[in-house]
N, C-alpha and C positions, 0 to 999 in steps of 0.2 A: 637181576641187576647186579651190577658190581658196586661195590663201593665206595670203591676209591672212585665209579664215576662220579660222584655225587660232592666228595672233598678236592676233586679237579683243579678246579677253578682256586681253591685256597693254597696250591700246594707244587703251584708253576714255578716258583723257586726256592726248589728242595732243598738247597744250603742252609736258608737263611727261616725255614718252617721250624725249626726248632727253637732258637736263638728265639723269634717273634714268639713263640710260647711263651719261652720263662719270662722275660719281658716284660709281656703285658698280662699275664695273668699273674697271680696272687699264687705267695710260694705253697700254699699251701695246697692250691689246687691248677692243676694244668691240663688238656686236651688234645690229643694228636693222632697226628692220622701215619702212621703205623710202616706205612711202605717207606716214606724219610723220615723213619725215626733212628735214633743211634741213640746210642750208651751216656747222654748228657742227663737226661732227664729217667729213661726205659733201659733197662737191659734185657735183653732176650737169656740170656746166660742164667742157670741154675744159679740162684743164690738172694737174699735176702732182700725184699724188695723196700726202699722208702716211703710207697705210699698204697696205700688200698687203689684196688681195681675195679671198674666194670669193660669191659672188652669186647669189643664186635667183631667177629674175627669172619672174615672166607675164603675159603680155597679148603686145603687139607699140612695140620699141623700132628704136630705129638707134644704133650704138655707132659711135663717131667715134674710131679708131686714125691718127696723125700723120695721112696724104692720103687713109687711106680709110673710107669707110662701110659698116658692114655690116649688116643687115636681118635681125632675130631676131622670130618668134613664136613665140608656143607657150608653153609651159614650156623654160627654158634655164640651165645653168649655166654660171655667168662668172668666170674666176679674170686675175685683173690682180697685173702688180705696180708699185713706185715709179719706174722708172725711164723708164717711154715715159707719157706724156700717155695719157691717151681722156679722154673724154666719151661721156652715154647721156644720148637723148633720147626722153623719151615720146612712145607717141602715145594719143589717143583722150581716156582717161578716167586719166590720171595713171600713178602709179605701183604695181605692187601685186609687191611680197619683201620677200626680206630676204636681208642684205648683213653678212658676219665683217667688221671692219678690221680690223688689227694689225700691228704693227710687227716686224722681220727676228725681233728680240730675241728674241718671243714662241716662237719655234721656235729653237731651237740645240744643239748634240752636250750638251751640257751640264745641260738642264735634257727636254732629252727622248730624246735618243740619235739625232737626225738636223739635219741642215742642210740650210734653210730651200733653199737656192738650187740641192741637190741634186735636189729633187723635180723629175722633168719638165716641171711644169706652168708652176713658175717660175722654171725656168732665163730667163735674161738673152734680151730677145729675144726670147720666145712672150708670146702671149695664148690662152690656150681659155676654147670655147666648144662647150658641150655639149646638146643638145638632147634634153629626158628625155621620155620615155613618162610619163599619171598615176602609174602606179605603183612608177616612179623620181623624182614629184615630192614623193612622200605618205614616199617611204622619205628622201627629205635635211631634209626641212621638219621631220619627227618628233628630229633631230638638231637641227639651226637648233630648236626646241620645248625642249629637253633645257638648251642656249643659256641659252634667254632664264629658264627657269627657275633656271639656278643662278646670276643674274645678281643675282639679288635673297638670293641665302644669306651666312651669315657663318663660315657653311666652310670651316677650315683649306685646305680641299685645294678649294677653289673652284677658283683659278688652273688645277690640276691638271686637273678636272675639263675646261673649258671648254678646254684645248688638246688631252687626247683627244677630247673630241668635233671640232675642227679637223681633224688626222688622222684622224678618221674622216670627214668629207668629202670629204679629197685622196686619202687611199687610194680612197673608194669610186670618187671622180672618174676618177682612174686605173686604174681596170678599164675606162673606158667607151670608154677611144680607143684604134684599132683599133694593134696589133701594129706596121706598116705605118706609123705614124705618125712611127717615132723611127729612127735612123739605127744600127745595126749594124755595132760595130768593134769591135777586142780591143782590151781594159780600158786599156795603155798607148794607145796612139789617144785611147780616148776620155778621158781621167786629164789630159797633155798636150794634147786640145782645147780640156777644160772650166780648165783652167788656165789659158790662156792667153785665154778668152772671161770668166773671171772677171777675169784683171788687166785687160782693154778695159774692162766695164762696172764697173772698180774706181775710175775716174774721171771716173763720168757719177754726175747730173747735176751741171754747170759751175756753181754755184749763187752769181758775182758775176764780172767780166772780170777780175781779179787773179789765178783758181787757174783758170792754163795746164796742160793736160795733161803731163803727161812723157811719157808713151810716143806717139809717132807713127811709126816703121818700126818694119817685123819684125823689121830688126838691133837694136830698142829693147825689143823685147819679147823678141825671142832672147837678147839677152845678161839681163834680169830674171829670162827662167827656167832662167836659165843652160844654154841647150841651142845648138846651132849654127844660121842661120838653114833652112839648106836643113832638116833634118831636121824641124823648128820647122812650117813650111811644110809637108812630106812629109804630117806626120800631121794636122796640121789640113785639106790637101785630102781628106784618107780618111776621113776621122769628117763636115766640114762641105757637103763637095762644090762648095768656093769658097777660094781661096788667100787668105794672112792679108792678103797688102792690102786686096784686095777686102772682105772684113771690113773690115778696119778703115777704109778707104773709106766703105761705108757705113754704119756707125756716126755716122762724121762728120758727112754728110749728114745723117744721123736728125736729133743733136742738132744743125746749124746749120739746122734750119728748124723746129721748138725753138720756138731764139734770138729767129730771126727773128719767127714767133709769139707770145710769148709773153713777149720782153721789151724793156725801149725802149733795149736797150742799142743804138750807133752798127754800121756795120759793122766798122770797125777794131778796135772793141775786142772782138767774138766769132771775126772773124777771130783777136786776136793769142791768144787764151780757147782758141782753136780749135789751135795752133801752127803757124800760120803767119808766116815774115818780117812779110810785105806785104800788106796788103790786095788787092791785085792777080792774087798768088797763090790766096787765099782765091775771088776771085772766077771767076779761072777754071778753079779747080777745083770750082766747086759749078755753073758755068754745066757743064764737058764733062760734070757726073751726073745734074742737073736740067732741061737744054734750058733756064735761064731764069738769069738773075743776081738775089745777093742783094738787091738793093731789089725789082728786078720781084716776085718771092715776097713778101717783104714786104709791099709793096702790095697785091696781090691776096688776102693773110691776111690785113688789116687786119680788127675788130671794126663 
């Protein structure tokens, strides 16, 4: 079955499809037929996105995450966060799919009983892609269709219903993940590791050269969490398989690559924003982890 067959009755006037969504849905939530989507809400190019997404794709695509290109085909379910830029390139006949886009405040403990970043598929640093059977595709498409139907409603319960449908997609998607894909740890270890990751991710994305990160070293994070550095490192290593220092370094490298690719800030500005006292320290750090200099990396990834 084609996803577009389900949404075609709702997308006859392509030029108005996106504007209708913007006008009729709350600013924190949109549901789009990607065959008629444009950059007014959702960009297919590699960049930072304003929204978290839950996207159902049909066809052949190349997904771009940082320095990785992932080829997918058939029916696929994709979940992305605002933390890491991504791009989607369609092969052949273009885009066919449905995407639900929403801000973090659309799902909170207060309005749903859940925190968005507590869901495994939206935890920092992860992008999740699932291949679907035709039966699974129909099941998820039916949920998206209910979202489309509800967007035209004037009901007082419209937002609650759309949130419920989104949670239904999330819960059903999490059942698709193999149990072995998540690290099994005791509650204390997992809580500490997640607290560390949340504190780390709270510093990103860096929006301007003046927004220097505050937590730079394992001791900074341990102090911020009121823990001994050795204890923090032990718990994080148990949960994540890497030390605190290794995770911090990997995230700083990740953000450095993003800033080098997507901004026009000079190297000194990027260095300062990432917490380096001197640009030379940043150059040595970046070259150690990427085997290339910041300048060479930027030149290599120019548009």
